[in-house]
C-alpha positions as CSV (number, residue, x, y, z in Angstrom):
1,V,-8.4,-5.6,-27.0
2,S,-12.1,-6.4,-27.0
3,Q,-14.8,-4.1,-25.7
4,S,-18.5,-4.7,-25.0
5,R,-21.4,-2.3,-25.3
6,Y,-21.3,-2.1,-21.4
7,G,-17.8,-0.4,-21.4
8,L,-16.0,-3.5,-20.3
9,A,-12.6,-4.2,-21.9
10,K,-10.5,-7.4,-21.8
11,V,-6.9,-7.6,-22.8
12,T,-5.3,-11.1,-23.4
13,T,-1.5,-11.1,-23.7
14,Q,1.5,-12.9,-22.4
15,Q,2.8,-9.8,-20.6
16,F,1.4,-6.3,-20.1
17,T,3.6,-3.4,-19.0
18,V,2.4,0.1,-18.1
19,Q,5.0,2.8,-18.0
20,S,3.6,5.5,-15.9
21,P,5.1,7.6,-13.0
22,Q,1.7,7.2,-11.1
23,S,-1.4,5.2,-11.7
24,T,-4.8,5.5,-9.9
25,F,-7.6,3.0,-9.8
26,T,-10.9,4.5,-8.6
27,G,-12.6,1.1,-8.0
28,N,-11.8,-2.3,-6.5
29,V,-8.8,-4.3,-7.9
30,T,-8.8,-8.1,-7.9
31,I,-5.5,-10.0,-8.5
32,Q,-6.2,-13.6,-9.3
33,G,-2.5,-14.6,-9.2
34,N,0.5,-13.7,-7.0
35,Q,1.5,-10.1,-6.4
36,V,5.2,-9.0,-6.2
37,T,6.0,-5.5,-5.0
38,Q,9.5,-4.2,-5.8
39,G,9.7,-1.2,-3.6
40,T,7.6,0.0,-0.7
41,A,3.9,-0.9,-0.3
42,A,2.1,1.8,1.6
43,V,-1.4,0.8,2.8
44,Q,-3.7,3.6,3.9
45,G,-6.6,1.8,5.6
46,A,-7.0,-1.8,6.7
47,L,-4.9,-4.7,5.4
48,T,-6.7,-8.0,5.9
49,A,-5.3,-11.5,5.2
50,S,-7.6,-14.5,5.1
51,A,-4.7,-16.9,4.7
52,G,-1.4,-17.2,6.5
53,V,1.1,-14.4,6.5
54,S,4.9,-14.8,6.2
55,I,7.3,-12.0,7.1
56,S,11.0,-12.3,6.2
57,G,13.0,-9.7,8.0
58,G,11.9,-7.4,10.7
59,A,8.5,-6.1,11.5
60,S,7.5,-2.9,13.3
61,V,4.1,-2.4,14.8
62,S,2.6,0.8,16.1
63,G,-0.6,0.5,18.1
64,A,-2.2,-2.6,19.5
65,M,-1.0,-6.1,18.6
66,T,-3.2,-9.1,19.4
67,N,-3.1,-12.8,18.8
68,N,-6.5,-14.6,19.1
69,G,-7.8,-11.6,21.1
70,K,-4.9,-11.6,23.6
71,D,-2.7,-8.5,23.9
72,V,0.9,-9.4,22.8
73,G,2.0,-5.8,22.4
74,S,4.1,-3.6,24.6
75,N,1.6,-4.0,27.5
76,H,1.9,-7.8,27.4
77,R,3.2,-9.3,30.7
78,H,3.7,-12.8,32.1
79,T,2.8,-13.5,35.7
80,G,4.4,-16.1,37.9
81,P,7.2,-16.5,40.4
82,S,10.4,-14.6,39.9
83,S,12.1,-17.9,40.0
84,A,10.4,-19.0,36.8
85,P,13.0,-20.0,34.1
86,N,13.7,-17.7,31.2
87,G,12.9,-19.0,27.7
88,P,10.1,-20.8,26.0
89,V,7.6,-22.9,27.9
90,S,5.1,-25.5,27.0
91,P,1.3,-24.9,27.4
92,T,1.6,-26.4,30.9
93,G,4.3,-24.0,31.9
94,T,7.1,-26.5,31.8
95,P,10.3,-25.2,30.2
96,V,11.1,-26.7,26.7
């Protein structure tokens, strides 16, 4: 462990384990590698992703859900004739 006169500390090691029932960080935290969470990750506040997001398993959303500004939540409805086919359609409306 090295420490500077400014109160900064740097730890260089192959692996670092903290055994603590609860830990609190009072400032920002930057992770420059991957993060693996074994358990539940509870986020209080906004969660922002600047890259893609992949979800394996189910997802539950409470509140508004949009894609590129378009409502795709529980109020999302498609319009068109009742004779329109069920299932996916192309951007032109043709069934695929």
